[in-house]
C-alpha positions as CSV (number, residue, x, y, z in Angstrom):
1,M,0.0,0.0,0.0
2,K,2.6,2.4,1.1
3,R,4.7,1.7,-2.1
4,N,1.8,2.4,-4.4
5,Q,1.0,5.7,-2.5
6,T,4.6,6.7,-3.0
7,I,4.4,5.9,-6.6
8,L,1.2,7.8,-6.9
9,T,2.6,10.9,-5.1
10,C,5.8,10.9,-7.4
11,L,3.7,10.8,-10.5
12,L,1.5,13.6,-9.4
13,C,4.5,15.7,-8.4
14,F,6.2,14.8,-11.9
15,I,2.9,15.9,-13.7
16,M,2.6,19.2,-11.7
17,M,6.1,20.2,-12.4
18,N,6.0,19.5,-16.1
19,L,2.5,21.1,-16.5
20,Q,3.9,24.3,-15.0
21,A,7.0,24.3,-17.2
22,K,5.6,23.3,-20.5
23,E,2.8,24.5,-22.8
24,L,0.0,22.0,-23.1
25,K,-0.7,21.3,-26.8
26,Y,-4.1,19.7,-26.9
27,L,-7.1,18.1,-25.0
28,G,-8.1,14.6,-26.1
29,V,-10.8,12.0,-25.5
30,A,-11.1,8.5,-26.6
31,V,-13.6,5.6,-26.2
32,T,-11.9,2.3,-25.6
33,N,-12.4,-1.5,-25.6
34,S,-10.1,-3.9,-23.6
35,V,-9.7,-7.5,-23.6
36,T,-7.7,-9.7,-21.3
37,A,-4.9,-11.4,-23.3
38,L,-1.2,-11.6,-23.7
39,P,0.4,-8.5,-25.6
40,F,-0.5,-8.5,-29.3
41,S,-2.2,-11.9,-29.3
42,G,-5.5,-10.4,-28.1
43,F,-5.7,-7.6,-30.8
44,P,-8.2,-9.5,-33.0
45,K,-10.6,-10.2,-30.0
46,L,-10.9,-6.4,-29.5
47,F,-13.4,-6.3,-32.5
48,H,-15.5,-9.6,-32.0
49,S,-14.8,-11.3,-28.8
50,Q,-15.2,-9.2,-25.7
51,F,-16.7,-5.7,-24.9
52,H,-15.1,-4.1,-21.8
53,P,-15.8,-0.3,-22.4
54,G,-13.9,2.6,-21.1
55,I,-13.0,6.3,-21.7
56,T,-9.7,8.2,-21.6
57,L,-9.0,11.9,-21.2
58,S,-5.6,13.1,-22.2
59,T,-3.4,16.1,-22.6
60,G,0.4,16.7,-23.1
61,F,3.3,18.7,-24.5
62,N,6.3,18.2,-26.8
63,W,9.8,18.0,-25.5
64,T,11.2,18.6,-29.0
65,E,9.4,19.5,-32.2
66,K,11.1,19.0,-35.6
67,P,9.8,19.2,-39.2
68,K,9.6,15.4,-39.4
69,H,9.3,14.2,-35.8
70,N,8.8,15.1,-32.2
71,L,9.4,13.7,-28.7
72,M,6.1,14.1,-26.5
73,Q,4.9,13.5,-23.1
74,S,1.3,12.7,-22.5
75,F,-0.9,12.6,-19.3
76,K,-3.9,10.4,-19.2
77,L,-7.0,9.9,-16.9
78,G,-8.9,6.7,-17.8
79,Y,-11.7,4.6,-16.7
80,L,-12.3,0.8,-17.5
81,H,-15.3,-1.4,-16.8
82,H,-14.6,-5.1,-16.9
83,R,-17.8,-6.7,-16.0
84,F,-17.8,-9.1,-13.1
85,I,-14.1,-8.5,-12.6
86,Q,-13.3,-5.0,-11.8
87,K,-13.7,-1.2,-12.5
88,S,-10.4,0.7,-12.8
89,I,-9.6,4.3,-12.6
90,M,-6.2,5.1,-14.2
91,L,-3.9,8.0,-13.9
92,Y,-0.5,7.6,-15.9
93,S,2.0,9.3,-18.2
94,E,3.6,8.2,-21.4
95,F,6.8,9.2,-23.2
96,G,6.6,8.9,-27.0
97,Y,8.0,9.5,-30.3
98,R,5.9,10.8,-33.3
99,H,7.0,10.6,-36.9
100,K,5.2,13.1,-39.3
101,T,4.6,10.9,-42.4
102,T,2.9,13.7,-44.1
103,E,1.6,17.3,-43.0
104,K,-1.5,15.6,-41.7
105,L,-0.6,12.0,-41.0
106,G,1.5,11.0,-38.0
107,L,2.7,7.6,-36.5
108,S,3.5,7.4,-32.8
109,V,5.1,4.9,-30.2
110,A,5.0,5.5,-26.5
111,V,5.9,3.8,-23.1
112,G,4.9,4.7,-19.7
113,G,3.3,3.9,-16.4
114,G,1.4,5.1,-13.4
115,Y,-1.4,4.3,-11.0
116,L,-4.5,2.2,-11.3
117,H,-7.1,1.9,-8.6
118,M,-9.0,-1.4,-8.7
119,I,-12.5,-1.6,-7.6
120,P,-13.7,-5.3,-7.5
121,G,-16.8,-5.9,-9.5
122,D,-18.1,-8.9,-7.8
123,E,-18.7,-10.2,-4.3
124,Q,-17.6,-13.3,-2.6
125,L,-19.4,-15.9,-0.5
126,R,-17.8,-16.7,3.0
127,M,-19.0,-19.1,5.7
128,N,-19.6,-17.3,9.1
129,A,-19.3,-18.7,12.6
130,E,-22.8,-20.0,12.6
131,G,-22.3,-22.0,9.4
132,D,-24.1,-19.8,7.2
133,W,-22.9,-18.2,4.0
134,E,-22.7,-14.6,3.7
135,M,-21.8,-12.1,1.0
136,I,-18.6,-10.0,1.6
137,K,-17.7,-7.0,-0.4
138,L,-14.2,-7.0,-1.6
139,K,-12.0,-3.9,-0.9
140,S,-10.6,-1.7,-3.7
141,R,-7.0,-1.9,-4.0
142,P,-4.2,0.4,-5.4
143,Q,-2.2,-1.1,-8.4
144,A,0.6,-0.2,-10.6
145,L,0.2,0.3,-14.4
146,I,2.7,-0.3,-17.2
147,S,1.9,0.8,-20.7
148,I,3.2,0.4,-24.2
149,S,1.4,1.8,-27.1
150,M,1.3,2.7,-30.9
151,G,-1.0,4.9,-32.8
152,V,-2.0,6.7,-35.9
153,D,-3.4,10.2,-36.1
154,Y,-4.8,12.3,-39.0
155,Q,-5.7,15.9,-39.0
156,I,-9.5,16.2,-40.1
157,T,-10.1,19.9,-39.9
158,D,-8.1,23.1,-41.1
159,N,-8.0,24.3,-37.4
160,G,-6.1,21.4,-36.1
161,I,-8.6,18.9,-34.8
162,R,-7.0,15.3,-35.2
163,A,-8.6,11.8,-35.1
164,F,-6.6,8.9,-33.9
165,V,-6.6,5.2,-33.2
166,R,-4.3,3.7,-30.7
167,Y,-3.4,0.2,-29.7
168,Q,-2.2,-0.3,-26.2
169,N,-0.7,-3.2,-24.3
170,M,-1.3,-2.5,-20.5
171,L,-0.1,-4.5,-17.5
172,Q,-1.9,-4.3,-14.2
173,T,0.2,-5.5,-11.3
174,P,-0.1,-7.0,-8.7
175,F,-3.7,-8.1,-9.6
176,V,-4.0,-11.0,-7.1
177,P,-0.7,-10.9,-5.0
178,G,0.8,-14.4,-4.9
179,Y,-1.6,-15.8,-7.4
180,V,-1.9,-13.7,-10.5
181,P,0.9,-11.1,-10.3
182,L,0.2,-9.6,-13.8
183,L,-3.0,-9.1,-15.6
184,P,-2.5,-8.1,-19.3
185,Y,-5.0,-6.1,-21.3
186,N,-5.1,-5.2,-25.0
187,V,-6.9,-1.8,-25.4
188,F,-8.1,-0.2,-28.6
189,H,-8.6,3.5,-28.6
190,L,-10.7,5.6,-30.9
191,G,-10.7,9.4,-30.2
192,A,-9.9,13.0,-31.2
193,T,-7.7,15.8,-30.0
194,I,-8.4,19.5,-30.1
195,P,-5.5,22.1,-30.0
196,M,-5.4,24.0,-26.7
197,K,-5.2,27.3,-28.7
198,L,-8.6,26.5,-30.3
199,I,-10.1,25.8,-26.9
200,K,-8.6,29.1,-25.4
201,K,-10.0,31.1,-28.4
202,G,-13.4,29.4,-28.2
203,G,-13.1,28.1,-31.8
204,N,-13.1,31.7,-33.2
205,N,-10.4,32.8,-35.6
206,A,-8.1,30.0,-34.5
207,Q,-5.3,29.3,-36.8
């Protein structure tokens, strides 16, 4: 518990320091679907096998920006509903590389980690002292999150709004200490980003 609280505190401090030092470039939102499977092997299942919906809000800045590529830092707040298993609230950051294939098209890869708060989605039965079965509610637990992702984005409007798809491999640990140390998720993101300058100007006369 203390270790995860320390990780969360360090992550929040890191986010706050960088948000003050850098100019945020965008706000993003994505709907997600997740399946429990080993990295990459579960990708086809995202479209026909399981439906575990979620949503992710994001923002970020660029460490460097060149004509053909840039290094970027993103910050994400997410929610995942895995029926009967868990509800998860995620706060994490990713460091990534984006290659500008054309003026409108970009390809990116990123790696990162952060905090995941697990809320068990089911109850358990336990026999009490009188020999009767009773329902017990499982406690929520702090977890660590590891993320590796790749994505494609495309500018869909003249004022800089971009649509994107992203494929993510996410590891949750320790899912069940001493029994299931790692729970792997394959996650598909479909969303859009809006330039911060457009938001600040209310969409009027943004370049």
